[in-house]
KEKE-3310 file (N, C-alpha, C; in steps of 0.2 Angstrom, whole numbers, plus 5000, padded with zeros to 4 digits):
npx = (4981:4983:4989:4991:4986:4974:4971:4957:4940:4939:4943:4957:4961:4972:4970:4968:4962:4957:4954:4947:4948:4942:4944:4931:4924:4913:4901:4888:4870:4858:4846:4840:4848:4841:4845:4857:4874:4887:4898:4911:4924:4926:4924:4920:4924:4912:4908:4896:4893:4888:4872:4873:4885:4895:4901:4897:4885:4878:4883:4889:4905:4923:4935:4943:4952:4957:4974:4985:4997:5003:5004:5015:5026:5042:5044:5040:5051:5058:5050:5050:5063:5075:5073:5067:5071:5073:5075:5063:5058:5058:5048:5051:5057:5053:5037:5034:5034:5020:5016:5003:4987:4976:4988:4988:4983:4994:4992:4988:4994:5003:5012:5018:5032:5042:5054:5064:5054:5042:5043:5031:5023:5024:5018:5005:5000:5001:4992:4980:4979:4978:4965:4957:4957:4952:4939:4933:4938:4947:4963:4977:4991:5008:5020:5034:5046:5044:5049:5052:5042:5030:5018:5018:5005:4987:4985:4982:4972:4976:4972:4959:4965:4965:4954:4950:4940:4944:4957:4954:4947:4956:4965:4956:4955:4968:4978:4992:4992:4991:5003:5008:4999:5003:5017:5014:5009:5020:5021:5021:5012:5005:5012:5016:5007:4998:4993:4996:4982:4973:4969:4959:4952:4941:4927:4922:4907:4893:4891:4900:4914:4923:4935:4944:4960:4963:4971:4969:4971:4974:4970:4972:4965:4965:4953:4938:4940:4934:4922:4920:4910:4913:4902:4901:4907:4904:4891:4887:4890:4895:4899:4902:4902:4908:4897:4886:4887:4884:4871:4864:4865:4858:4845:4843:4846:4858:4869:4881:4894:4900:4914:4917:4907:4913:4925:4920:4915:4926:4933:4925:4930:4938:4939:4943:4950:4964:4967:4966:4975:4987:4987:4989:5002:5009:5008:5015:5025:5021:5014:5001:4985:4980:4965:4955:4938:4928:4913:4900:4885:4870:4855:4846:4853:4868:4885:4900:4915:4930:4948:4955:4942:4933:4928:4934:4944:4960:4960:4963:4952:4941:4943:4936:4924:4910:4906:4893:4878:4865:4860:4852:4856:4856:4858:4871:4878:4875:4882:4896:4911:4923:4924:4926:4918:4906:4889:4876:4860:4851:4852:4853:4856:4868:4877:4892:4903:4916:4927:4940:4958:4965:4978:4996:4996:4985:4967:4951:4934:4922:4910:4895:4879:4863:4847:4834:4822:4825:4824)
npy = (4795:4777:4767:4753:4737:4726:4708:4703:4699:4700:4694:4697:4701:4704:4713:4718:4731:4737:4752:4754:4766:4772:4779:4785:4781:4776:4776:4789:4786:4788:4793:4806:4809:4805:4813:4825:4823:4816:4826:4821:4815:4801:4784:4772:4756:4746:4732:4720:4712:4695:4691:4681:4681:4681:4693:4710:4707:4708:4721:4735:4736:4740:4730:4717:4708:4695:4695:4683:4669:4666:4678:4684:4676:4670:4665:4674:4682:4676:4677:4691:4694:4695:4708:4717:4721:4716:4727:4734:4733:4743:4752:4764:4775:4770:4775:4787:4781:4781:4784:4775:4774:4761:4750:4733:4717:4703:4693:4679:4681:4691:4684:4675:4667:4677:4676:4680:4683:4694:4712:4721:4731:4727:4714:4717:4724:4714:4705:4713:4714:4701:4698:4706:4699:4687:4690:4698:4695:4704:4708:4715:4716:4717:4716:4706:4711:4725:4742:4746:4755:4769:4772:4786:4790:4785:4767:4751:4737:4719:4709:4697:4680:4665:4652:4658:4655:4643:4645:4655:4647:4639:4648:4652:4641:4639:4651:4651:4648:4659:4665:4656:4658:4671:4668:4660:4669:4677:4688:4701:4705:4721:4731:4743:4752:4753:4764:4771:4774:4774:4767:4756:4751:4739:4744:4742:4733:4727:4709:4706:4698:4696:4705:4718:4724:4734:4738:4751:4753:4764:4763:4769:4768:4769:4765:4756:4739:4723:4715:4701:4694:4683:4676:4670:4675:4687:4695:4704:4720:4737:4751:4767:4785:4795:4804:4798:4785:4790:4795:4783:4776:4784:4783:4770:4760:4754:4748:4755:4752:4762:4766:4764:4773:4785:4785:4786:4798:4806:4804:4812:4824:4826:4831:4824:4810:4811:4822:4815:4805:4812:4818:4806:4803:4814:4813:4802:4798:4801:4791:4783:4786:4777:4772:4769:4768:4775:4770:4780:4778:4786:4793:4792:4787:4784:4788:4788:4791:4799:4800:4815:4821:4830:4822:4810:4797:4792:4778:4762:4755:4757:4748:4737:4741:4752:4769:4779:4789:4798:4808:4816:4814:4826:4835:4832:4837:4850:4855:4853:4858:4854:4843:4826:4815:4802:4802:4791:4789:4779:4764:4768:4781:4793:4806:4816:4825:4836:4846:4847:4849:4841:4829:4825:4828:4823:4822:4826:4822:4834:4842:4832:4833:4827:4831:4835:4830:4817:4810)
npz = (4976:4978:4964:4963:4962:4970:4969:4960:4955:4941:4925:4915:4898:4885:4870:4853:4842:4826:4818:4803:4790:4776:4760:4749:4735:4728:4715:4714:4715:4703:4708:4718:4733:4749:4760:4764:4758:4769:4780:4781:4772:4771:4775:4789:4794:4801:4810:4813:4828:4832:4839:4848:4854:4869:4873:4872:4863:4847:4845:4835:4830:4828:4819:4828:4841:4853:4859:4854:4857:4846:4839:4843:4841:4839:4826:4817:4814:4804:4793:4791:4789:4775:4774:4783:4799:4817:4831:4829:4816:4806:4810:4816:4829:4846:4853:4865:4882:4892:4908:4916:4923:4927:4935:4930:4937:4935:4920:4911:4898:4902:4909:4901:4894:4886:4879:4866:4858:4848:4849:4859:4853:4840:4840:4844:4833:4823:4828:4826:4812:4809:4815:4808:4796:4800:4804:4795:4782:4777:4770:4776:4771:4765:4752:4755:4750:4750:4754:4772:4784:4786:4773:4761:4759:4760:4759:4751:4753:4752:4738:4741:4744:4733:4738:4750:4761:4766:4770:4780:4789:4794:4800:4810:4818:4822:4826:4822:4809:4802:4800:4791:4780:4776:4773:4762:4753:4751:4759:4772:4787:4786:4796:4796:4791:4801:4814:4830:4840:4852:4868:4877:4893:4899:4908:4925:4928:4936:4937:4927:4922:4912:4905:4895:4890:4878:4863:4851:4834:4820:4803:4786:4771:4753:4746:4749:4754:4748:4759:4769:4780:4794:4798:4810:4822:4817:4809:4800:4791:4789:4779:4785:4787:4801:4804:4799:4805:4818:4817:4813:4825:4834:4829:4831:4823:4823:4837:4846:4857:4872:4871:4857:4852:4857:4850:4836:4837:4839:4828:4819:4819:4808:4791:4779:4772:4769:4778:4790:4789:4788:4800:4809:4805:4809:4823:4827:4836:4848:4855:4865:4874:4888:4894:4908:4910:4923:4931:4935:4944:4943:4950:4940:4928:4920:4921:4912:4917:4912:4911:4918:4920:4933:4942:4941:4949:4952:4958:4964:4970:4962:4951:4953:4957:4958:4956:4965:4967:4974:4967:4953:4935:4928:4939:4943:4932:4931:4942:4939:4931:4924:4913:4906:4900:4896:4895:4898:4894:4890:4881:4868:4868:4871:4878:4875:4884:4884:4891:4894:4890:4876:4875:4871:4857:4852:4848:4855:4856:4850:4860:4861:4862:4864:4858:4869:4865:4860:4872)
capx = (4979:4987:4986:4993:4979:4973:4968:4950:4937:4940:4948:4959:4964:4975:4967:4970:4957:4959:4949:4949:4945:4943:4941:4924:4924:4907:4897:4882:4865:4854:4841:4843:4848:4835:4848:4863:4880:4890:4903:4917:4925:4929:4920:4923:4921:4909:4906:4890:4894:4883:4869:4875:4892:4895:4903:4894:4881:4874:4885:4893:4912:4929:4938:4948:4951:4962:4981:4987:5004:5006:5005:5022:5030:5049:5044:5039:5057:5061:5046:5052:5070:5080:5071:5065:5075:5072:5069:5057:5056:5057:5043:5054:5058:5047:5034:5036:5030:5015:5013:4996:4983:4979:4993:4984:4986:4997:4987:4992:4998:5009:5016:5021:5039:5043:5061:5065:5048:5042:5041:5024:5019:5023:5014:4998:4999:5000:4985:4975:4979:4975:4958:4953:4956:4947:4932:4930:4941:4952:4970:4981:4997:5013:5025:5040:5052:5043:5053:5048:5040:5024:5018:5016:4998:4983:4987:4977:4972:4978:4966:4959:4968:4961:4953:4949:4936:4948:4963:4951:4945:4963:4967:4952:4956:4974:4981:4998:4991:4991:5010:5009:4996:5008:5022:5012:5008:5026:5020:5021:5007:5007:5012:5018:5001:4994:4995:4994:4977:4970:4969:4953:4951:4934:4925:4918:4900:4891:4890:4904:4921:4928:4937:4950:4964:4963:4975:4966:4976:4970:4973:4969:4965:4962:4947:4936:4941:4928:4922:4917:4909:4914:4895:4901:4907:4902:4885:4885:4895:4893:4904:4898:4905:4906:4891:4881:4886:4880:4864:4862:4865:4853:4839:4842:4848:4864:4871:4888:4896:4902:4921:4916:4904:4918:4930:4917:4914:4933:4935:4921:4934:4942:4935:4945:4955:4970:4968:4966:4982:4993:4987:4992:5009:5011:5009:5017:5030:5017:5011:4993:4983:4976:4960:4950:4932:4925:4906:4896:4878:4866:4848:4842:4857:4875:4891:4907:4920:4937:4954:4954:4936:4934:4925:4938:4948:4964:4960:4962:4946:4936:4944:4931:4918:4906:4904:4886:4876:4858:4858:4851:4862:4856:4861:4878:4880:4875:4887:4902:4914:4929:4921:4928:4913:4900:4883:4872:4853:4849:4856:4854:4856:4873:4880:4899:4905:4923:4930:4948:4962:4968:4985:5000:4995:4979:4961:4946:4928:4918:4904:4890:4873:4857:4842:4829:4817:4826:4824)
capy = (4788:4771:4763:4746:4733:4720:4703:4704:4693:4701:4690:4702:4698:4709:4713:4724:4733:4741:4756:4755:4772:4771:4784:4783:4782:4773:4781:4791:4784:4794:4795:4811:4807:4808:4818:4828:4818:4817:4831:4818:4812:4794:4779:4768:4749:4743:4725:4718:4705:4690:4692:4675:4682:4683:4700:4715:4704:4713:4728:4737:4737:4739:4723:4716:4702:4694:4693:4676:4668:4666:4685:4687:4671:4672:4662:4679:4685:4673:4680:4698:4694:4700:4715:4720:4718:4718:4726:4737:4731:4749:4756:4770:4775:4768:4780:4788:4777:4785:4781:4775:4771:4757:4744:4727:4711:4699:4689:4673:4684:4695:4679:4671:4667:4681:4676:4679:4685:4701:4718:4721:4735:4723:4709:4719:4725:4707:4703:4717:4712:4694:4698:4709:4694:4682:4692:4702:4693:4709:4706:4721:4713:4720:4711:4705:4715:4732:4745:4747:4762:4771:4775:4793:4791:4779:4761:4747:4730:4714:4705:4690:4674:4659:4648:4662:4652:4637:4649:4658:4642:4636:4653:4652:4635:4639:4657:4650:4647:4666:4666:4652:4661:4676:4665:4657:4674:4680:4695:4702:4710:4728:4734:4751:4756:4754:4770:4771:4778:4774:4761:4756:4745:4738:4747:4737:4733:4721:4703:4706:4696:4696:4712:4718:4729:4734:4744:4753:4756:4767:4762:4773:4764:4773:4763:4751:4732:4719:4713:4695:4693:4676:4673:4666:4681:4693:4693:4709:4725:4743:4757:4773:4790:4796:4807:4792:4780:4793:4795:4776:4774:4787:4780:4763:4755:4750:4749:4757:4753:4769:4767:4765:4779:4790:4785:4788:4806:4809:4804:4817:4830:4826:4832:4820:4804:4814:4825:4810:4801:4817:4818:4800:4803:4819:4812:4795:4797:4803:4786:4783:4786:4771:4774:4765:4772:4773:4771:4783:4777:4792:4791:4791:4786:4782:4792:4785:4796:4797:4804:4823:4824:4832:4817:4804:4796:4786:4774:4755:4753:4757:4743:4732:4744:4758:4775:4780:4795:4798:4814:4814:4816:4834:4839:4831:4841:4857:4856:4852:4862:4851:4837:4822:4810:4800:4802:4787:4789:4772:4760:4772:4789:4795:4813:4817:4832:4837:4853:4847:4849:4834:4828:4822:4830:4820:4826:4823:4823:4840:4840:4829:4833:4825:4835:4832:4826:4810:4806)
capz = (4978:4975:4958:4964:4962:4973:4965:4960:4951:4934:4920:4910:4892:4881:4864:4848:4837:4820:4815:4796:4787:4769:4755:4746:4727:4725:4712:4717:4711:4699:4712:4723:4740:4754:4765:4761:4760:4776:4779:4781:4765:4772:4779:4794:4794:4807:4810:4818:4831:4832:4845:4852:4857:4876:4875:4867:4858:4843:4844:4829:4832:4824:4819:4833:4845:4859:4857:4854:4858:4839:4836:4845:4840:4836:4820:4812:4812:4798:4788:4790:4786:4777:4772:4789:4805:4823:4835:4827:4809:4802:4813:4818:4836:4850:4856:4872:4887:4896:4914:4915:4929:4933:4933:4930:4939:4930:4917:4907:4893:4904:4913:4896:4893:4880:4877:4859:4854:4845:4853:4860:4848:4833:4841:4844:4826:4819:4831:4823:4805:4809:4817:4802:4791:4802:4805:4789:4776:4774:4771:4777:4770:4761:4749:4759:4748:4750:4760:4778:4785:4784:4766:4761:4759:4762:4755:4749:4756:4747:4735:4744:4740:4731:4744:4756:4766:4769:4774:4786:4794:4797:4805:4816:4822:4825:4823:4819:4801:4799:4797:4785:4775:4774:4769:4756:4748:4751:4761:4779:4789:4785:4802:4795:4790:4808:4818:4837:4841:4859:4872:4882:4897:4900:4915:4929:4928:4940:4933:4921:4924:4906:4903:4890:4889:4870:4859:4845:4829:4814:4796:4781:4764:4748:4744:4753:4751:4749:4766:4769:4787:4795:4799:4816:4827:4813:4805:4795:4791:4785:4779:4787:4789:4808:4805:4797:4811:4824:4815:4814:4832:4837:4826:4834:4817:4826:4843:4847:4864:4873:4868:4850:4850:4858:4844:4830:4837:4839:4820:4816:4818:4801:4785:4774:4773:4769:4784:4795:4788:4790:4808:4811:4804:4813:4830:4827:4841:4854:4859:4865:4881:4890:4899:4912:4912:4930:4930:4941:4944:4946:4952:4933:4923:4921:4918:4911:4919:4909:4915:4917:4923:4940:4947:4940:4954:4951:4964:4962:4972:4957:4946:4954:4960:4954:4960:4965:4970:4974:4963:4946:4931:4927:4945:4943:4926:4933:4948:4937:4926:4921:4910:4901:4902:4892:4899:4895:4896:4888:4876:4861:4869:4874:4877:4877:4887:4885:4892:4896:4884:4874:4877:4866:4850:4850:4847:4858:4852:4852:4864:4857:4866:4860:4860:4874:4861:4860:4878)
cpx = (4983:4984:4988:4986:4979:4970:4961:4947:4938:4945:4950:4962:4966:4972:4970:4964:4960:4953:4951:4945:4947:4940:4935:4923:4918:4903:4890:4876:4862:4849:4843:4843:4843:4838:4854:4869:4883:4896:4910:4918:4928:4924:4924:4920:4919:4906:4901:4892:4887:4879:4870:4881:4891:4897:4901:4890:4878:4877:4889:4900:4917:4932:4943:4947:4957:4969:4982:4995:5007:5007:5012:5027:5037:5049:5043:5045:5060:5057:5048:5059:5070:5079:5069:5068:5073:5077:5063:5055:5055:5051:5045:5055:5052:5044:5035:5031:5026:5014:5006:4992:4978:4984:4988:4987:4989:4991:4991:4996:5004:5014:5020:5028:5040:5050:5061:5059:5048:5041:5033:5020:5019:5018:5006:4996:4997:4993:4979:4974:4976:4967:4954:4952:4951:4940:4929:4933:4946:4959:4974:4989:5001:5018:5031:5046:5050:5047:5049:5046:5034:5024:5016:5009:4994:4985:4981:4977:4973:4972:4965:4962:4963:4960:4953:4946:4941:4954:4960:4949:4951:4965:4963:4953:4963:4978:4988:4998:4991:4998:5011:5005:5001:5014:5020:5011:5014:5025:5021:5015:5010:5007:5013:5012:4996:4997:4992:4988:4974:4971:4963:4953:4943:4932:4922:4911:4898:4889:4895:4911:4926:4929:4943:4954:4966:4966:4971:4971:4971:4974:4969:4970:4962:4955:4945:4937:4935:4928:4918:4916:4910:4907:4895:4901:4904:4896:4883:4890:4892:4899:4900:4903:4904:4899:4885:4881:4883:4873:4861:4861:4859:4846:4838:4843:4854:4865:4879:4890:4899:4909:4920:4912:4909:4922:4927:4916:4921:4935:4931:4925:4938:4938:4937:4949:4962:4972:4970:4973:4987:4993:4990:4999:5012:5012:5012:5022:5027:5015:5003:4992:4979:4971:4956:4944:4930:4917:4903:4888:4874:4859:4844:4846:4864:4880:4897:4912:4927:4942:4953:4948:4937:4932:4930:4943:4953:4965:4958:4955:4941:4938:4939:4925:4916:4906:4896:4884:4868:4855:4856:4856:4862:4859:4868:4881:4880:4880:4894:4905:4919:4926:4926:4924:4908:4894:4878:4865:4850:4853:4858:4855:4862:4875:4888:4900:4912:4925:4937:4951:4965:4975:4989:4998:4989:4973:4955:4939:4925:4912:4898:4884:4867:4852:4837:4824:4818:4825:4817)
cpy = (4783:4768:4756:4742:4727:4715:4704:4698:4694:4696:4695:4699:4704:4708:4719:4725:4737:4745:4757:4761:4772:4777:4781:4785:4779:4778:4783:4788:4790:4797:4800:4808:4810:4813:4820:4823:4820:4822:4827:4814:4805:4790:4775:4761:4747:4736:4723:4712:4701:4691:4686:4676:4684:4690:4705:4712:4709:4719:4729:4739:4737:4732:4722:4709:4701:4692:4686:4675:4668:4673:4687:4682:4673:4669:4668:4682:4682:4676:4687:4699:4693:4707:4720:4717:4720:4723:4729:4737:4738:4753:4763:4770:4773:4775:4781:4784:4782:4781:4781:4772:4767:4752:4738:4722:4707:4694:4683:4676:4688:4690:4675:4672:4671:4681:4675:4680:4692:4706:4718:4725:4731:4718:4711:4721:4719:4705:4707:4715:4705:4694:4701:4704:4689:4684:4695:4700:4699:4708:4713:4718:4718:4715:4711:4710:4723:4735:4746:4754:4764:4774:4782:4795:4785:4773:4758:4740:4725:4711:4699:4684:4669:4655:4652:4658:4646:4640:4651:4653:4639:4641:4653:4647:4636:4646:4657:4650:4654:4667:4662:4655:4667:4674:4663:4663:4679:4688:4695:4706:4717:4732:4741:4755:4757:4759:4769:4776:4779:4767:4761:4750:4745:4740:4741:4738:4726:4715:4702:4704:4696:4703:4712:4724:4729:4740:4745:4756:4759:4765:4765:4769:4769:4771:4757:4744:4728:4716:4706:4693:4685:4672:4669:4672:4687:4691:4698:4715:4731:4748:4763:4778:4791:4799:4802:4787:4783:4793:4788:4774:4777:4785:4773:4758:4751:4752:4750:4757:4760:4770:4768:4771:4785:4791:4788:4796:4809:4809:4809:4824:4831:4826:4827:4815:4807:4818:4820:4806:4806:4818:4812:4801:4808:4818:4805:4793:4799:4797:4786:4784:4780:4773:4768:4769:4770:4775:4774:4782:4783:4789:4789:4789:4783:4786:4788:4791:4794:4802:4811:4825:4825:4827:4810:4803:4790:4782:4767:4752:4752:4752:4738:4734:4750:4763:4776:4786:4795:4804:4812:4817:4823:4838:4838:4836:4848:4859:4856:4857:4859:4844:4833:4815:4808:4799:4797:4787:4782:4769:4764:4779:4790:4803:4812:4824:4832:4845:4853:4847:4842:4835:4824:4822:4826:4825:4822:4825:4830:4837:4838:4828:4832:4829:4832:4828:4819:4806:4803)
cpz = (4974:4969:4958:4965:4966:4968:4965:4955:4944:4930:4915:4904:4888:4873:4859:4843:4832:4818:4807:4793:4780:4765:4752:4739:4724:4721:4715:4712:4708:4703:4717:4730:4745:4759:4762:4762:4766:4775:4778:4775:4766:4776:4784:4793:4800:4806:4815:4821:4831:4839:4850:4855:4864:4878:4870:4861:4854:4841:4837:4832:4827:4824:4825:4837:4850:4856:4859:4854:4851:4836:4838:4845:4837:4828:4815:4810:4806:4792:4786:4787:4779:4776:4778:4795:4812:4826:4833:4820:4805:4804:4815:4826:4840:4853:4863:4877:4891:4902:4914:4921:4925:4930:4935:4934:4934:4927:4914:4902:4896:4907:4908:4896:4886:4877:4869:4855:4852:4850:4854:4855:4841:4834:4841:4837:4822:4822:4827:4816:4805:4810:4811:4796:4793:4802:4799:4782:4773:4776:4771:4777:4765:4758:4753:4757:4748:4756:4766:4779:4783:4776:4766:4761:4760:4757:4753:4752:4750:4744:4739:4740:4738:4738:4751:4762:4769:4773:4781:4791:4797:4802:4811:4821:4825:4822:4820:4811:4798:4796:4791:4779:4772:4770:4762:4750:4748:4753:4769:4781:4788:4791:4802:4794:4796:4812:4825:4837:4848:4862:4877:4886:4899:4907:4919:4929:4932:4935:4928:4924:4918:4904:4899:4891:4881:4867:4853:4840:4824:4808:4791:4774:4759:4746:4748:4750:4752:4756:4766:4777:4788:4796:4806:4821:4824:4809:4800:4796:4788:4785:4780:4789:4797:4809:4804:4803:4817:4823:4816:4821:4835:4835:4827:4828:4819:4833:4844:4855:4866:4870:4860:4848:4851:4852:4838:4831:4837:4831:4816:4815:4812:4795:4779:4776:4773:4775:4790:4795:4790:4797:4811:4811:4808:4821:4832:4833:4848:4858:4860:4873:4882:4896:4902:4913:4919:4929:4937:4939:4947:4947:4945:4927:4925:4917:4918:4912:4916:4912:4913:4920:4930:4944:4946:4946:4952:4957:4962:4965:4967:4951:4947:4958:4956:4959:4960:4968:4969:4970:4956:4941:4929:4933:4944:4937:4928:4938:4945:4932:4921:4919:4905:4903:4896:4896:4895:4898:4895:4883:4870:4862:4874:4873:4879:4879:4888:4886:4894:4889:4882:4875:4871:4859:4847:4849:4851:4855:4854:4856:4859:4862:4862:4863:4865:4871:4860:4866:4879)
residu = (MET:SER:SER:SER:LEU:ARG:PRO:GLY:PRO:SER:ARG:TRP:ARG:ARG:ALA:ALA:SER:ILE:VAL:LEU:ALA:SER:GLY:TRP:THR:HIS:PRO:GLU:THR:ALA:THR:PRO:PRO:SER:ARG:PRO:PRO:PRO:ALA:GLU:GLY:PHE:ARG:LEU:LEU:LEU:LEU:GLN:ARG:SER:PRO:HIS:GLN:GLY:PHE:MET:PRO:GLY:ALA:HIS:VAL:PHE:PRO:GLY:GLY:VAL:LEU:ASP:ALA:ALA:ASP:ARG:SER:ALA:ASP:TRP:LEU:GLY:LEU:PHE:ALA:PRO:TYR:HIS:ARG:PRO:PRO:ARG:PHE:GLY:LEU:GLY:PRO:ALA:PRO:PHE:SER:ARG:ALA:ALA:PHE:PRO:SER:LEU:PRO:ASP:THR:ASP:ASP:HIS:ASN:ALA:ASP:ASN:THR:GLY:THR:LEU:PRO:GLU:ASP:VAL:ALA:PHE:ARG:ILE:CYS:ALA:VAL:ARG:GLU:ALA:PHE:GLU:GLU:ALA:GLY:VAL:LEU:LEU:LEU:ARG:PRO:ARG:THR:SER:PRO:PRO:GLY:PRO:ALA:PRO:GLY:PRO:GLY:LEU:ALA:LEU:GLU:PRO:PRO:ALA:GLY:LEU:ALA:ALA:TRP:ARG:ALA:ARG:VAL:ARG:ARG:ASP:PRO:ARG:HIS:PHE:LEU:ARG:LEU:CYS:ALA:HIS:LEU:ASP:CYS:THR:PRO:ASP:ILE:TRP:ALA:LEU:HIS:ASN:TRP:SER:ALA:TRP:LEU:THR:PRO:PHE:LEU:ARG:GLY:THR:THR:ARG:ARG:PHE:GLU:THR:ALA:PHE:PHE:LEU:CYS:CYS:LEU:ARG:GLU:PRO:PRO:PRO:VAL:TYR:PRO:ASP:LEU:ALA:GLU:VAL:VAL:GLY:TYR:GLN:TRP:SER:SER:PRO:SER:GLU:ALA:THR:GLU:SER:PHE:LEU:THR:LYS:GLU:ILE:TRP:LEU:PRO:PRO:PRO:GLN:PHE:TYR:GLU:VAL:ARG:ARG:LEU:ALA:ASN:PHE:ALA:SER:LEU:SER:ASP:LEU:HIS:LYS:PHE:CYS:LEU:GLY:ARG:ALA:LEU:GLU:GLY:LEU:GLU:ARG:TRP:LEU:PRO:ILE:ILE:LEU:LEU:THR:ALA:ASP:GLY:MET:VAL:HIS:LEU:LEU:PRO:GLY:ASP:GLU:LEU:TYR:LEU:GLU:ASP:SER:ASP:PHE:LEU:GLU:ASN:LEU:MET:SER:THR:GLU:LYS:LYS:THR:GLU:GLU:ILE:MET:LYS:GLU:GLY:LYS:GLN:PHE:HIS:ARG:ILE:VAL:THR:TYR:ASN:ARG:HIS:LEU:TYR:ASP:ILE:HIS:VAL:THR:VAL:GLN:SER:LYS:TYR:LYS:HIS:VAL:TYR:PRO:LYS:ASN:SER:VAL:VAL:ARG:LYS:SER:HIS:LEU)
# end
């Protein structure tokens, strides 16, 4: 089926998100824990969005936000020089380009004059680093004189500068101030510590016109940096292992949107931060998969279909439409064999079913099926 798209009502914006995975060296308390420690030896930074936000209010998400023209400005060339030179500033060969469904209508970002600006994968990394600072006060910077290229092991965030609040306020007002902050600290964004991980497109849902094409990067840190929520977009945070985040979601302590839940369950495949970092280095040239979930409404629930699932259709009609059936979710599941889907029963109850093989040296979540007692 055709993947060329007709103009639709959705307003697409390009964005970047960063999954911060940290080693965990906090001392244990003398009081015996109420439950055994999690299997994974690392924690993920989850930020709680303000309930007043128009997009995913109250959700726990990874730091991230919309790509700004300042993130790809040619002015960055002067900061990276003379130690890091274009076109890729020591990032290594460009990952393989993956043909992906769908091709989106042009947006303001795509139409911008990109003459003399940074390569897209550099600009997206700068965006992710900037957003981590704006939302959480975390500075993923590297001294300008540092050699380019990924570090052999997990790194460290930079200590927050004096006048953090004032700098953050400036950057929030005008993202161009982030370059000025980096120049003030004689640092560059640590683009080499960010590894390609995934890319998600917001699925169509009735009543929603704001949609995002978001690149997810993963960054491993030896220890968790201090976090300072901006108390505007972000009102809280927590460091949780994948299993802890899953449990908090199921007990309704937090809400994870389906893509974040999927990524948390994907990260549960790794036993240690070292394993995760080695995995990222090992697949650096493979690029990432870019997924548009297609929503299937059943008689009693909703299924997010992902590429490879037997019901997934690469049809541009579903960019602005839903699939639907009069059958119940249980019937749909009994009829199928080739699954790559997130089944949502309610806001705090998802199942993940994966029987397809992962691609490009990546890893997919193991099946994650909640007991019927949760229903």
